[in-house]
C-alpha positions as CSV (number, residue, x, y, z in Angstrom):
1,X,-3.7,-4.0,-32.1
2,X,-2.7,-0.4,-32.0
3,X,-5.3,2.1,-30.8
4,X,-6.0,5.3,-32.7
5,X,-6.2,8.6,-30.8
6,X,-10.0,8.6,-31.1
7,X,-10.2,5.0,-29.7
8,X,-7.9,5.9,-26.9
9,X,-10.0,9.0,-26.0
10,X,-13.0,6.7,-26.0
11,X,-11.1,4.4,-23.5
12,X,-10.5,7.3,-21.3
13,X,-14.1,8.4,-21.4
14,X,-15.4,4.9,-20.7
15,X,-12.9,3.7,-18.1
16,X,-11.4,6.9,-16.6
17,X,-13.7,7.0,-13.5
18,X,-13.1,3.3,-12.7
19,X,-9.3,3.7,-13.2
20,X,-9.4,6.8,-11.0
21,X,-11.3,4.9,-8.3
22,X,-8.6,2.2,-8.4
23,X,-5.9,4.8,-8.1
24,X,-7.7,6.4,-5.2
25,X,-8.1,3.1,-3.3
26,X,-4.4,2.5,-3.5
27,X,-3.0,6.0,-3.1
28,X,-5.4,7.0,-0.3
29,X,-5.8,10.6,-1.3
30,X,-7.1,12.7,-4.2
31,X,-3.9,14.4,-5.2
32,X,-1.9,11.2,-5.5
33,X,-4.8,9.5,-7.3
34,X,-5.0,12.3,-9.8
35,X,-1.2,12.0,-10.4
36,X,-1.5,8.2,-10.8
37,X,-4.5,8.5,-13.1
38,X,-2.7,10.9,-15.4
39,X,0.5,8.7,-15.4
40,X,-1.7,5.5,-16.0
41,X,-3.1,6.9,-19.2
42,X,0.3,8.2,-20.3
43,X,1.8,4.7,-19.8
44,X,-1.2,3.1,-21.5
45,X,-0.8,5.5,-24.5
46,X,2.9,4.5,-24.8
47,X,2.0,0.8,-24.5
48,X,-1.0,1.0,-26.9
49,X,0.8,-1.1,-29.6
50,X,1.1,-4.0,-27.2
51,X,-2.6,-3.9,-26.2
52,X,-4.4,-6.9,-27.8
53,X,-7.8,-5.2,-27.6
54,X,-9.3,-7.7,-25.1
55,X,-10.3,-6.7,-21.6
56,X,-9.5,-3.0,-21.7
57,X,-10.5,-2.3,-18.1
58,X,-8.3,-5.1,-16.8
59,X,-5.4,-3.8,-18.9
60,X,-5.9,-0.3,-17.5
61,X,-6.4,-1.5,-14.0
62,X,-3.1,-3.3,-14.0
63,X,-1.3,-0.3,-15.3
64,X,-3.2,1.8,-12.6
65,X,-2.1,-0.5,-9.8
66,X,1.5,-0.4,-10.8
67,X,1.4,3.3,-11.4
68,X,-0.3,4.0,-8.0
69,X,2.3,1.9,-6.2
70,X,5.1,3.9,-8.0
71,X,3.4,7.1,-6.7
72,X,3.4,5.7,-3.2
73,X,7.1,4.7,-3.5
74,X,7.9,8.3,-4.4
75,X,6.0,9.5,-1.4
76,X,7.6,6.9,0.9
77,X,11.1,6.5,-0.4
78,X,11.9,3.7,2.1
79,X,9.1,1.4,0.8
80,X,11.3,-0.6,-1.5
81,X,13.5,-1.7,1.4
82,X,11.4,-2.3,4.6
83,X,14.7,-2.5,6.6
84,X,15.4,1.1,5.8
85,X,12.2,1.9,7.7
86,X,13.6,0.2,10.8
87,X,16.5,2.7,10.9
88,X,14.3,5.7,11.2
89,X,14.0,7.3,14.6
90,X,11.6,5.2,16.6
91,X,8.7,7.0,18.3
92,X,8.1,6.5,22.0
93,X,4.8,5.2,23.4
94,X,3.6,5.7,27.0
95,X,2.4,2.6,28.7
96,X,1.8,1.6,32.4
97,X,3.4,4.9,33.6
98,X,6.6,4.3,31.7
99,X,8.0,5.0,28.2
100,X,8.6,2.1,25.9
101,X,11.2,2.2,23.2
102,X,9.4,0.9,20.2
103,X,12.7,0.0,18.5
104,X,13.5,-2.4,21.3
105,X,10.1,-4.0,20.8
106,X,10.5,-4.3,17.1
107,X,13.9,-5.9,17.6
108,X,12.0,-8.8,19.0
109,X,10.4,-9.5,15.6
110,X,11.9,-10.6,12.3
111,X,12.5,-7.9,9.7
112,X,9.4,-8.7,7.7
113,X,7.1,-8.7,10.8
114,X,8.7,-5.6,12.2
115,X,8.2,-3.8,8.9
116,X,4.6,-4.9,8.7
117,X,4.0,-3.5,12.2
118,X,5.8,-0.3,11.5
119,X,3.8,0.2,8.2
120,X,0.6,-0.3,10.1
121,X,1.3,1.4,13.4
122,X,3.9,4.0,12.4
123,X,2.8,5.0,9.0
124,X,-0.9,4.2,9.2
125,X,-1.0,2.1,6.0
126,X,-4.3,0.3,5.2
127,X,-4.5,-3.4,5.1
128,X,-4.8,-3.3,1.3
129,X,-1.6,-1.2,1.0
130,X,0.4,-3.6,3.1
131,X,-0.9,-6.6,1.2
132,X,0.1,-5.0,-2.1
133,X,3.5,-4.1,-0.7
134,X,4.2,-7.6,0.5
135,X,2.5,-9.1,-2.6
136,X,0.1,-11.2,-0.6
137,X,-3.6,-11.3,0.3
138,X,-5.4,-8.9,2.6
139,X,-6.6,-12.0,4.6
140,X,-3.0,-13.1,5.1
141,X,-2.0,-9.6,6.3
142,X,-5.0,-9.4,8.7
143,X,-4.0,-12.8,10.1
144,X,-0.3,-11.8,10.4
145,X,-1.2,-8.5,12.1
146,X,-3.5,-10.2,14.6
147,X,-0.7,-12.7,15.4
148,X,1.9,-9.9,15.7
149,X,-0.4,-7.8,17.9
150,X,-1.0,-10.8,20.2
151,X,2.8,-11.3,20.5
152,X,3.4,-7.5,21.0
153,X,0.7,-7.4,23.7
154,X,2.3,-10.4,25.4
155,X,5.7,-8.7,25.3
156,X,4.3,-5.4,26.6
157,X,1.7,-6.9,29.0
158,X,-0.7,-4.5,27.4
159,X,-4.5,-4.9,27.6
160,X,-5.8,-2.6,24.9
161,X,-5.2,-3.6,21.3
162,X,-2.2,-1.9,19.6
163,X,-3.6,-2.3,16.1
164,X,-7.0,-1.8,14.7
165,X,-7.3,-4.6,12.1
166,X,-9.9,-3.7,9.5
167,X,-12.8,-6.0,8.8
168,X,-13.1,-7.5,5.3
């Protein structure tokens, strides 16, 4: 099924707000969401001949998800390779009257776990963003971050939580 220009404009009018909300939830800010929304509908227009006419919102939401992640990748060029993130200068954190080299702490974790911690702590990514980046569920990410936090706290001997894990 190929959409006509009028049908496509109707799709935009009907589903634009929902698609924009999806873009906003992934991108985390209005400017990136607007960019992702525009690119989503541009991609949808280019792919209109492949659209079967069923489930237009699901079709648009899938395009919006992929587009939003592409926008994030442009904003965070190291996202495609989490190990690149580990080579960035590590911030220092004060604790128990002394400075802790975060890089030394992260060296105690595997690359995936270290990247997950750095995305959460260093970059302030939301649980949903991390789950989408690692292509897993938010529940799995919450569980992994809780486990990683417990291990980091044990290594540091720290009492307060390092991470604020979001509730479902």
